[in-house]
N, C-alpha and C positions, 0 to 999 in steps of 0.2 A: 644735582651737583652745580652749584652756581658758577657761572663762567669767571674767568679771572678779573680781578678788580684792577683797573688801571687808572692812576691818578697822579698828579704832580705833588711833590713835597715842595716845603718852603724852598725857593731858590737862593739859599745862601750856603757859604762854604768857608772853611778855612784852607789856606794854601801855604805850602813850603817847598821850595826846590832845594833838594839834599844834593851835595856834591860828592856822592859815593862815600868811601871811606874817610872818616875823621882823622885829620893828621895835626890836630891842635892839642892832643894830649890832655883832653877834659876827662871827667870823672864819669862818664857815661858808660854802661856796661858794653863790653866787647861784642860785635856781631856774632851769630852763631857759626860754628864750624862748618866746612864744607861737609855736604852730605847728599849722596844720591840714592839714600834708601828711605822709602816712605816711612819706616818704622821709627825714624829719629823725628819726625814731624809730630809736635803736639797736636793734640785734638780737642776741641771743646766739648762739653757735654751739651745734652739736648739734641733736639731733632733739626734744628736749621742753623747750626753754628757754622763759622768760616774763620776762626781766628783764636788765639789764645791771650792770657793775660800774665802770664808768667815770664820772668826774665830767662835768658839762656841758662844762667847757672843757678836759678832758683832763689836768688836774693832779691831784696827790695830795691827798685830803682830809686836813687836819691833825687832829692829836689823835685817833688811832685808838682809844686807851685800851684795849689789849689787857689782859685780866686775867690775871695771872701765874699764878694758881692753876688757873682752869678754862680758859683760852684763849679766853675770849668777848671780843667787842668790842661798841662802840657804833657803830651804823650810822646814817648820816645819810642821810635820803630826800627825795625830791621826788615829787610826785603830778600826773599829767595825766589830764585828763578826755577820753574818747572823744567824738568829735563827728560820726562818721558812722554810717551804718546797718550797716556792716561791723565796727565796733567796732576799728578798727586807727588811723586818724589821731586826733591828739590835740590839746589845747591846754592851757595851764597851768591848774591848779585851785587857787585861793588860799583856799577856804573850810575851816574846820575838819574834820578828819579823824582817825579813830583808827586806829593802825597796830598790828598784832601780828604776831609772827613765831613759827613753830615750826619747829625743824631737821627736816632730811631724815629722820633716824632718830628724831625725837622727843626729841632731846637738847637742852635748854634749861636755863638757869639756874633754880634754884628760885624758887618764886614770890615768896618773901620779899625777893628781890632785884629784883623787877620795879618799874618806875617811875622817872621821871626828871623833873627840873625844865626841862630843855632841850627846846624845841619841836623838831619835825621830826628826832627822833632815836629809836631803839629800842636800848635797852642789852642786855647779857648775850645777845648772838647769837653763835652759833658760826659760824666762817668756813666757806665752801663753800655747797652748795645748801641754800636755805631757802624755805619757804613763808610769804608774807607776805599778810596780809588787810588791806585798806583798807575802812573804813566812815566813813559820814557821821556826824560828830560832833554835828550839830545836828538839829532836828526838821523840816528842810525837805525831806530825801530828794531832795538833788539827784543823789546818786550811790548805786548800790547796792553791797552788799558784795562786794568784788571779790578772789578768791583767786588768786595767781600765784606761779610759781617765779622766784627771783632767786638767782644764783650771787654770793655775797658775798666779796669780795677782801679778806684781812686788812690789806693794804698800802693799799688805796684803797676804804674801806667805804662805798660809795655805792649805794643802791637806787633805781633810776628805777622808779616803780610806776604802774600805770594804775588808774583808777577807771571803771567802766562807768557811762554816764549813765543815771539812773533812768527818765527819759522814753523814751530810746532802747529799752532792754530791755523797757519795760512797754507799748510800742506798736508792736510789730513786726508787719508784715504777712506772715503765712505762709499759703499756699495761699488768698491773697486774702481773708483776715479777720485781724482784730486778735487778736494773742496776747500774753500776758504770763506769766512763769513761775508756776505754781501755788504757793501757800504750802506750806512743809515738802518742797520738792523741791530739787534741785541742778540747775544748768545749766552745760554745758561749751562754750565758744567756743574752736574750732580755727582757727589761721591758718595754711594751707599756703602757703609762699612759696618762691621760689627766685631768687637774685641780687636781693632786694628787691621782687620783683613776685608777685602772687597767681598760684597754680598752677590751672589748669582741669583737670577730669578725675580729681580725687582722690574715692574712696568710701570711706567709713568702713564696715567690716565689721560687718554686722548681728550676726553669731554672737559677737561680742565686747562686746555691749552689754547692760546688764540688762534685764530683762523690762519690757515696757510703755514703753519710751522710743522716741523717733522722732528722726532726724537731718534738720535743715532745711538745704538748701544754697542759697547765692546764686545767683540765676538770672535774668539780664536785668533787674537792677535791683530785684529782690524776692527772696523766700525761697519754696522749694518743698520740702515734706517727701518723704522718701523713700516714705511710704506712698501719695503720689499719683503716683508715677512708675510707669508701665506700660510693659512692652516694651523698655526700655533701663536700663542701670545709672544709678541716681541718682548725681550727682557735683557737685563744685564747679564754678563758672562762673569768670570772670576774676578775681573778687576773692579767690577761694581760701579762702572761708570756710564751715565747718561748725559748726552748733549742735546739740549732743546735748542734748535738752530732756526736761523731765518725769521725772528721774531720783529715784526714791523710794528709802527706806531709808537715807539717809545721815544722820549725826550733825551736831549743831551743833558750830561752831569753839569750843574749839581741838581737839576730836577731828577727825581727818580720815579720810575713807573713800577707799580705793584702788580705782582702775579701770584695767584694762590693755586698751587698745584697739589695733587693727591696721587699717591702710588698704591700698589699692591705687591705682595710677595707671593711667589709661586708656592702651592701646598701649605698656605698660612690663611687663617681666618681673622687675624689681628687687623684691627682698624687702626692705622698709623695716623698721627696728626699731620694736618697739611703743612706744606712747604710754603712758607711766606717769603718769597724772593723780591728782590729789588733789581730793576734792569735800567741800563742807560743806553742810549744809542752809541753804536760803534764800540762798545765795551764788552767785555766777557765778564760775566758774574759766577764767581767761584763759590761753591758751597758743599760743606761737609754733612752728611746726614747720618746720624748714628742710630743704628737699629737697636732695640733691646734683644 
């Protein structure tokens, strides 16, 4: 198994500071309703997704504004904050955020084209898979920087984004002690799910992880790191959550660091496709992994 591949993507990005709820009465779709139930969160297909492309009401978002020259579009987004210890269930997040996007291959519009007067939109985004970063635009630090993969549909360019609650990630109980991500490191939260439910028995392979990192798995209402498990394979419990933590050597956004990880499932001989993750310093990467 080759080690994780680390490298910087093109350091370009598109930026917009959104001022929470829109009070201007425009014709963009309304934000999704409050929801603390994981079942109401749409999920992407495939094995490495982290976003959706449909609007909350299933309709087509008007005024996609495709760029005739570069094929880029303006993406409307909605942000939801995680509300549980497993970082899956969410509720509407109305506070100011900054959202930026970097295309799958680093192909974004020139920096001189960045910026928009419309809140809750990101201009000059290429359709297809993109990595979006959501950050708190205030000094309150209600949410932490959250990086996620979203597949953008040119005909329906809406990104449903998560923001990891700052209190939740900074006060995790792992191995019966409080833990928070150390400065200048990256964190990767993986959700393994099948038919909408968490999958127990998933183990992230140690040989596919950067040196010095550990993996914490949900276990009976708390987290236990693989370093503390003796005699049996460390694995996810019923929530299907694994947190790869204290990943060093990453670059600040918009540079992205690549990591290829593999995993196994207890009592299964299936060979699953690798997880192709993107990481950024002082950010949490959120990924949804659908198991067949």
